[in-house]
C-alpha positions, -999 to 999 in steps of 0.1 A, spaced: 0 0 0 12 35 -8 11 65 16 -5 98 7 10 129 25 -12 158 17 -12 157 -21 20 137 -25 20 99 -30 48 77 -17 46 46 -38 49 11 -22 81 4 -42 98 34 -27 88 22 8 101 -13 1 134 0 -14 139 22 17 132 -8 40 158 -29 21 184 -2 27 175 0 64 171 -38 70 206 -45 82 207 -17 108 172 -26 120 183 -63 123 212 -53 146 188 -38 171 166 -70 170 191 -99 175 175 -133 173 142 -121 158 128 -138 127 135 -122 94 98 -115 88 96 -96 121 127 -75 113 112 -68 78 80 -55 93 100 -32 116 122 -20 87 90 -12 68 77 9 97 109 28 99 110 33 62 74 47 62 82 71 90 114 83 73 98 89 39 68 107 55 93 130 73 112 136 41 81 144 22 68 169 48 103 185 49 103 187 11 70 204 10 80 229 37 113 236 19 94 242 -13 69 265 4 98 287 17 113 290 -18 149 289 -7 174 305 -32 194 281 -54 232 285 -54 240 274 -89 278 273 -83 273 249 -54 249 228 -74 276 224 -101 302 214 -76 278 188 -60 270 175 -95 306 170 -104 313 153 -71 283 129 -74 292 120 -110 328 113 -100 317 91 -71 293 71 -92 313 62 -122 317 94 -143 300 92 -177 282 60 -168 270 73 -134 233 73 -142 234 38 -154 255 25 -125 240 45 -96 219 24 -72 192 51 -68 160 48 -88 151 84 -82 181 96 -102 179 86 -138 193 116 -156 209 150 -151 176 167 -143 168 142 -116 203 147 -101 199 185 -101 165 182 -84 179 158 -58 209 181 -50 187 212 -47 162 193 -26 190 181 -2 204 216 1 170 230 9 166 203 35 198 214 51 187 250 50 154 241 67 172 221 93 196 249 100 168 275 104 145 254 125 170 238 148 186 271 158 188 275 196 211 288 223 241 267 232 243 251 267 257 272 295 290 264 313 270 251 342 250 227 320 282 214 306 297 209 341 265 192 353 265 167 324 302 160 330 296 153 367 265 132 361 282 110 335 317 104 346 316 70 329 318 87 295 351 105 303 369 76 320 396 58 302 401 20 302 420 -3 324 453 -11 307 480 -37 314 517 -38 310 528 -73 303 554 -96 288 552 -131 274 572 -161 264 559 -179 233 566 -214 221 550 -221 187 535 -255 178 545 -259 142 532 -294 137 505 -314 156 531 -341 165 552 -313 183 525 -305 207 536 -326 236 572 -316 234 563 -279 232 540 -283 263 569 -300 281 592 -272 271 570 -244 282 565 -260 316 602 -264 320 605 -226 314 577 -220 339 597 -241 365 628 -220 359 608 -188 365 594 -203 397 630 -211 407 638 -174 405 652 -169 370 645 -136 354 615 -136 330 629 -112 305 662 -131 303 643 -163 296 621 -145 271 652 -134 252 667 -169 255 638 -193 250 609 -175 233 599 -179 197 590 -142 198 619 -127 217 616 -91 205 620 -65 233 627 -95 256 590 -104 253 578 -70 265 543 -63 249 541 -27 263 507 -14 275 474 -26 261 437 -26 269 408 -49 262 403 -59 226 440 -56 216 450 -93 221 433 -126 211 406 -136 236 424 -164 254 455 -143 259 434 -113 271 414 -133 295 445 -148 311 463 -115 313 435 -96 329 431 -123 355 467 -119 368 479 -99 397 509 -76 394 541 -96 393 522 -129 387 530 -153 359 503 -173 342 500 -210 336 506 -219 299 480 -202 278 470 -217 244 462 -194 214 464 -198 177 500 -186 179 511 -214 203 516 -216 241 524 -185 262 536 -177 296 524 -142 305 538 -120 332 519 -89 344 541 -60 353 514 -34 361 477 -28 360 468 8 352 434 19 366 414 42 343 416 79 348 389 104 342 397 132 317 396 166 333 367 189 323 390 213 305 401 186 281 366 175 272 346 207 276 344 215 239 332 180 230 306 180 257 294 215 246 291 203 210 273 171 220 248 189 242 242 216 216 236 191 188 212 172 211 193 203 219 191 213 182 178 178 174 150 182 200 141 216 187 138 204 151 119 172 161 93 195 178 91 216 147 86 185 125 60 171 149 41 203 144 41 199 106 30 163 109 1 173 131 -11 197 104 -6 172 75 -30 147 61 -14 113 61 -33 82 49 -27 48 34 -40 45 -2 -39 22 -32 -15 31 -60 -42 44 -82 -57 67 -56 
């Protein structure tokens, strides 16, 4: 079914095409849901988005914004270059742009959308106190991550038949460490990855393979792990230091917080404006020949 917004018809094929473009993102927010359920949700999002775009287009047209021909030419050249040059209209995956006139109309429409957005989202920026309040209420957003400083000794398992001998070798190294031998000296002497005497520097979560990360973050400072198996082989890991996260001072993040709060406020102002337009609009489901 098509949707009629005032006098404009949004055809069903346009809604379906928009839903196809949105499907993957919608699915990410609905893990485990059947494809049919995700599709219905994507269709709902597509309808809402196209209704909003139609209402904005009507309002932009009503305001009769001026057209900057030089900017239209620049945008035309950019679009053509990004979409295959001379063959752009044949290659572009956008059914609403079939020729130069369609492209010009699309560019002007988008620029008018932006002008409307700029005009109707204008608002005062947050005060210094509002910035400070947000910073103090959400310290989690400005706190760094826990990082570790660790070293390792690696013994690679080149062939399946070498596995038992490699396991025996790594345990012999572990016994030498337990007996008081220096970890870095043994790393330089025995490791299959002896660079920097096995020192891995500082790293946070997500930087190492999962098995290695899990073992490293479970260690206490100065402790050496049991042999840890990864796709690289068998490791002994020594944790030198655990660095607790620090909160960035307000002076370092003030501009980012100010920008975020201002943009959020502008979004709210524009959403209210758009809601007002939608309340005045006539929106109904119709058949294609309506």
